[in-house]
C-alpha positions in Angstrom: 43.1 57.4 -11.4 43.5 58.0 -15.2 46.7 55.9 -15.2 44.9 53.1 -13.5 42.0 53.3 -16.0 44.4 53.2 -18.9 46.2 50.1 -17.5 42.9 48.3 -16.9 40.9 49.6 -19.8 40.5 46.1 -21.3 39.0 44.7 -18.1 36.7 47.8 -17.7 35.3 47.3 -21.2 34.6 43.6 -20.9 33.1 44.0 -17.3 29.5 44.6 -18.6 29.8 41.5 -20.8 31.1 39.4 -17.9 28.3 40.6 -15.6 25.7 39.7 -18.2 27.3 36.2 -18.7 27.3 35.6 -15.0 23.8 36.7 -14.4 22.1 35.2 -17.4 24.3 32.1 -18.2 26.4 30.9 -15.3 23.9 31.7 -12.4 21.0 29.8 -14.1 23.2 26.8 -14.8 24.3 26.7 -11.2 20.7 27.0 -10.1 19.7 24.2 -12.4 22.5 22.0 -11.1 21.3 22.6 -7.5 17.7 21.7 -8.3 18.8 18.5 -10.0 20.1 17.1 -6.7 16.8 17.6 -4.9 13.4 15.9 -5.2 11.7 19.3 -5.6 8.0 19.4 -6.4 6.0 22.5 -6.2 2.7 20.6 -5.9 3.9 18.9 -2.7 4.1 21.2 0.4 6.8 19.0 1.9 9.0 19.2 -1.2 8.4 22.7 -2.6 11.9 23.9 -1.6 15.3 22.4 -1.2 15.7 20.9 2.3 18.9 19.2 3.4 17.6 18.8 7.0 14.3 18.1 8.7 11.9 21.1 9.0 8.4 21.8 10.4 5.7 23.7 8.5 4.5 25.7 11.5 1.7 27.4 9.6 0.3 24.1 8.2 0.5 22.6 11.7 -1.4 25.5 13.2 -4.0 25.4 10.5 -4.6 21.7 11.3 -4.9 22.4 15.0 -7.5 25.2 14.3 -9.6 22.9 12.1 -9.5 20.1 14.6 -10.7 22.4 17.4 -13.5 23.5 15.1 -14.7 20.0 14.3 -14.3 18.8 18.0 -16.4 21.8 19.2 -19.2 20.8 16.8 -18.9 17.2 18.0 -19.1 18.4 21.6 -22.5 19.9 20.9 -23.6 16.8 19.0 -22.6 13.9 21.3 -24.8 12.6 24.2 -22.7 10.2 26.3 -20.5 11.6 29.1 -17.7 9.2 28.2 -17.6 10.7 24.8 -17.6 14.2 26.1 -14.7 13.4 28.5 -12.8 11.9 25.6 -13.3 15.1 23.5 -12.1 17.2 26.4 -9.0 15.1 26.7 -8.2 15.4 23.0 -8.7 19.2 23.1 -6.3 19.4 26.1 -3.7 17.4 24.1 -4.2 19.7 21.1 -3.7 22.7 23.4 -0.5 21.1 24.8 0.7 20.5 21.2 0.0 24.1 20.3 1.9 25.3 23.4 4.9 22.9 22.6 5.1 24.3 19.1 5.0 28.0 20.2 7.7 27.4 22.9 10.0 24.8 21.4 9.7 25.1 17.6 8.3 28.5 16.5 10.8 31.3 16.0 10.6 34.9 17.0 10.4 36.1 13.4 7.4 33.8 12.9 8.9 31.9 10.0 6.5 29.5 8.2 9.0 26.7 7.9 11.4 26.1 10.8 14.4 23.8 10.8 14.4 21.4 13.8 16.7 18.8 15.3 15.9 15.1 15.5 14.8 15.4 19.2 12.3 18.1 18.6 10.9 16.3 15.5 10.5 13.1 17.4 8.7 14.8 20.3 6.4 16.6 17.8 5.6 13.4 15.9 4.9 11.6 19.2 2.3 14.2 20.2 0.7 14.3 16.8 0.4 10.5 16.6 -1.1 10.4 20.1 -3.8 12.9 19.0 -4.6 10.9 15.9 -4.9 7.6 17.8 -7.2 9.2 20.4 -9.4 10.5 17.5 -9.7 7.0 16.2 -10.7 5.8 19.7 -13.2 8.6 19.9 -14.9 7.8 16.6 -15.0 4.2 17.5 -17.3 5.0 20.4 -21.1 4.5 20.2 -22.4 8.1 19.7 -23.5 10.6 17.2 -20.7 12.7 15.6 -20.8 15.6 13.1 -18.3 14.4 10.5 -15.7 11.8 11.6 -14.3 11.4 8.0 -13.6 15.1 7.7 -12.0 15.3 11.1 -9.7 12.4 10.4 -8.8 13.8 7.0 -7.8 17.0 8.7 -5.8 15.1 11.3 -3.8 13.3 8.5 -2.4 16.8 7.6 -0.2 16.5 10.6 2.0 14.1 8.6 2.5 16.7 5.8 3.6 19.3 8.3 6.8 17.3 8.9 9.2 18.2 6.1 12.0 15.7 5.7 15.1 16.3 3.7 14.4 16.0 0.0 18.1 15.8 -1.0 18.1 13.1 -3.7 21.8 13.0 -4.6 22.1 11.3 -8.0 18.7 9.6 -7.9 17.2 12.1 -10.4 19.9 11.4 -13.0 19.5 7.6 -12.5 15.8 7.9 -13.0 16.3 10.0 -16.2 18.6 7.4 -17.6 16.0 4.7 -17.0 13.0 6.8 -18.1 11.5 5.2 -21.3 9.9 8.5 -22.2 13.3 10.2 -22.1 14.6 7.5 -24.4 11.8 8.0 -26.9 11.9 11.8 -26.8 15.7 11.8 -27.2 15.5 9.4 -30.1 12.9 11.6 -31.8 15.0 14.8 -31.1 18.1 13.2 -32.6 16.3 12.0 -35.7 14.7 15.5 -36.2 18.1 17.2 -35.6 20.1 15.1 -38.0 17.5 15.3 -40.9 16.7 19.0 -40.5 20.3 20.2 -40.0 21.5 18.1 -42.9 18.7 19.5 -45.2 19.4 23.1 -44.0 23.1 22.7 -44.7 22.5 21.5 -48.3 19.8 24.2 -49.1 21.7 26.8 -47.1 24.9 26.2 -48.9 23.1 26.3 -52.3 21.4 29.6 -51.3 24.7 31.0 -50.1 26.4 30.2 -53.4 23.6 31.8 -55.3 23.7 35.0 -53.2 27.5 35.2 -53.4 27.3 35.5 -57.2 27.2 39.0 -58.7 23.9 39.5 -60.5 21.2 42.2 -60.8 18.8 42.1 -57.8 21.2 40.3 -55.5 20.5 42.6 -52.6 16.8 42.2 -53.1 17.2 38.4 -53.0 19.3 38.5 -49.9 16.6 40.7 -48.2 13.6 38.5 -49.1 15.5 35.3 -48.3 15.8 36.3 -44.7 12.0 36.8 -44.2 11.3 33.3 -43.0 14.1 33.5 -40.4 12.9 36.9 -39.2 9.4 35.5 -38.5 9.0 34.4 -34.8 8.9 30.7 -34.5 5.5 30.5 -32.9 4.0 32.6 -35.7 5.7 30.5 -38.3 4.3 27.4 -36.6 0.8 28.9 -36.8 1.3 29.6 -40.5 2.3 26.0 -41.2 -0.5 24.7 -39.1 -3.0 26.5 -41.4 -1.1 25.1 -44.4 -1.3 21.6 -42.9 -5.0 21.9 -41.9 -6.9 18.8 -43.0 -9.9 20.8 -44.4 -8.4 23.9 -45.9 -4.6 23.4 -45.8 -3.0 23.9 -49.3 0.1 21.9 -48.5 -1.8 18.9 -47.1 -4.0 18.8 -50.2 -1.0 19.1 -52.5 0.8 16.2 -50.7 -2.4 14.1 -51.0 -2.7 14.8 -54.7 0.9 13.7 -55.4 0.5 10.7 -53.1 2.8 11.6 -50.2 0.0 11.2 -47.7 -3.3 9.3 -47.7 -5.6 12.2 -46.9 -5.3 15.9 -45.9 -6.5 15.0 -42.4 -3.6 12.6 -41.8 -0.9 15.3 -42.3 -0.4 15.8 -38.5 -2.2 12.8 -37.3 0.4 10.1 -38.0 3.9 9.8 -36.7 5.7 9.8 -40.0 3.6 12.6 -41.6 3.9 14.8 -38.5 7.7 14.3 -38.3 7.9 15.3 -42.0 5.7 18.3 -41.5 7.8 19.5 -38.6 11.0 19.1 -40.5 9.6 21.0 -43.5 8.5 23.9 -41.4 11.9 24.0 -39.6 13.9 23.8 -42.8 11.8 26.6 -44.4 12.3 28.9 -41.4 16.0 28.3 -40.6 17.6 27.7 -44.0 18.1 31.4 -44.5 20.0 31.6 -41.2 22.3 28.8 -42.3 22.8 30.5 -45.7 23.7 33.8 -43.9 26.4 32.1 -41.9 27.8 30.4 -44.9 27.6 33.5 -47.1 29.9 35.3 -44.6 32.5 32.5 -45.0 32.2 32.6 -48.8 32.9 36.3 -49.0 36.3 36.0 -47.3 37.6 33.5 -49.9 39.8 35.4 -52.3 38.6 35.4 -55.9 42.2 35.1 -57.0 42.2 31.5 -56.0 39.3 30.7 -58.4 41.0 32.7 -61.2 44.3 30.9 -60.7 42.6 27.5 -60.7 40.6 28.4 -63.8 43.8 29.2 -65.6 45.1 25.8 -64.6 42.0 24.2 -66.1 40.1 23.4 -63.0 36.3 23.0 -63.5 33.6 24.4 -61.3 33.1 21.2 -59.4 36.9 20.9 -58.7 37.0 24.5 -57.6 34.1 23.8 -55.2 35.7 20.6 -53.9 39.3 21.7 -53.4 38.9 25.5 -52.8 35.4 26.4 -51.5 34.8 23.5 -49.1 38.2 23.4 -47.4 38.2 27.2 -46.9 34.6 27.2 -45.9 35.1 24.5 -43.2 35.3 27.0 -40.2 32.0 28.6 -41.3 30.4 25.2 -41.8 31.5 24.2 -38.3 29.9 27.4 -36.8 26.7 27.0 -38.9 26.4 23.3 -38.0 27.1 23.9 -34.3 24.6 26.8 -34.0 21.9 25.0 -35.9 22.4 21.7 -34.2 22.2 23.3 -30.7 19.1 25.2 -31.8 17.4 22.2 -33.4 18.2 19.9 -30.5 16.4 22.2 -28.0 13.4 22.7 -30.3 10.2 23.4 -28.3 7.9 26.2 -29.7 7.6 24.8 -33.2 6.5 21.4 -32.0 4.4 22.8 -29.2 2.3 24.8 -31.6 2.2 22.3 -34.5 1.5 19.0 -32.8 1.9 19.5 -29.0 4.0 16.4 -29.1 1.3 14.2 -30.7 0.0 12.0 -32.0 0.4 9.9 -28.9 3.7 11.6 -27.8 5.5 10.4 -31.0 6.7 14.0 -31.9 7.6 15.0 -28.3 11.1 16.5 -28.2 13.3 16.2 -25.1 12.9 20.0 -24.5 9.1 19.7 -24.6 9.2 16.8 -22.2 11.4 18.7 -19.8 9.0 21.7 -20.1 6.0 19.5 -19.2 7.8 17.9 -16.3 8.9 21.2 -14.9 5.9 23.4 -15.5 2.9 21.1 -15.9 3.9 18.6 -13.3 6.1 21.1 -11.3 8.8 18.5 -10.8 11.7 21.0 -10.9 14.3 18.6 -9.6 13.6 15.9 -12.1 13.2 18.4 -14.9 16.5 20.0 -14.1 18.2 16.6 -14.3 16.7 16.2 -17.8 18.0 19.6 -18.9 21.5 18.7 -17.6 21.4 15.4 -19.5 20.5 17.5 -22.6 23.5 19.7 -22.0 25.8 16.6 -21.8 24.4 15.3 -25.1 25.0 18.8 -26.7 28.6 18.7 -25.4 29.1 15.3 -27.0 27.6 16.5 -30.3 30.0 19.5 -30.2 33.0 17.3 -29.6 32.0 15.1 -32.6 31.7 18.1 -34.8 35.2 19.3 -33.7 36.7 15.9 -34.5 34.8 15.3 -37.7 35.6 18.7 -39.2 39.1 18.8 -37.7 38.5 22.4 -36.6 41.3 24.2 -34.7 39.5 26.2 -32.1 42.6 27.5 -30.2 44.5 28.7 -33.2 47.5 26.4 -32.5 49.9 25.4 -35.3 49.4 22.0 -36.7 
């Protein structure tokens, strides 16, 4: 046993990590992929799960039968004509026959709420349901006094929703996403926000990293305090900035008004351009320390001897930065840009707290739109398709970074 453990020690040690990756990364991706191929809507009883074949909601059908019997019993006590009474008796017999058909031909022994059926059983059920609905229409067309024909017919219409057809959509969700104008606008806003914020964070982060890499008194204290914005939860940071942008008491909005950047303090988050700028400022303030931390790690592995040798050869600071720092810092820049771009592209909580996607949806990110589709509208199939389109865009961005920075990910010799 000990020999086997020694031979397979590497696999044993990485097993917990593999299990975590499978449970929290691969499994959700597979689940999202499955949802994307179905027209799944939790607010629709006929589409609140993934159905590849026809099903019958036995519980809903039985509930409809019970309500129809209840209303027809009241009508029986209300009507006066014998023909009307005979008609009600006939309808109640048909309803009883429908109930018996369901219990014998469709319902299962384990009393499942939703039962898969063949085309023959479904056709027979639909025929019986339609016969009852048609006879109810004939009943309420008769000259007599009835309790509530509108309510009874409304209940009878529920027969239709008890028939659950296949909601497999194939690639329809992806086609709809590609044609969705709101997806286009949110994707455009997300890309603009991502490009501007990540570029600003790279510039400020690199400057901060260069400062923190220099030996000076109080350097450790500066490194500690510079990480405070990044350590603050995003929702809390968004609340802080919402107070700073407040039209009546926000310091930042009043300063911007004084220097002429905005027309009035109240317009800070009430116009598209100002709101975009406010979101970018808040994001850059919060995540620049993270960018600086990643770049600082890359700066610290560059040997000082390279700078000393270049200084002896007469190289200036700018030349050292251009020909030594930037080339050797390229892998760290790639990692920093990739991490921050992925994080910025899926921004949700900062925008949700600051603007909620307003004004007029102009600051709605693609992640916020997907969140609204899935959890406000409960359209999980369509929302999953949006998320997968986002993943494809992220993959394209990653590929562009790899090509633009000429990064060797596999460690192959060039």
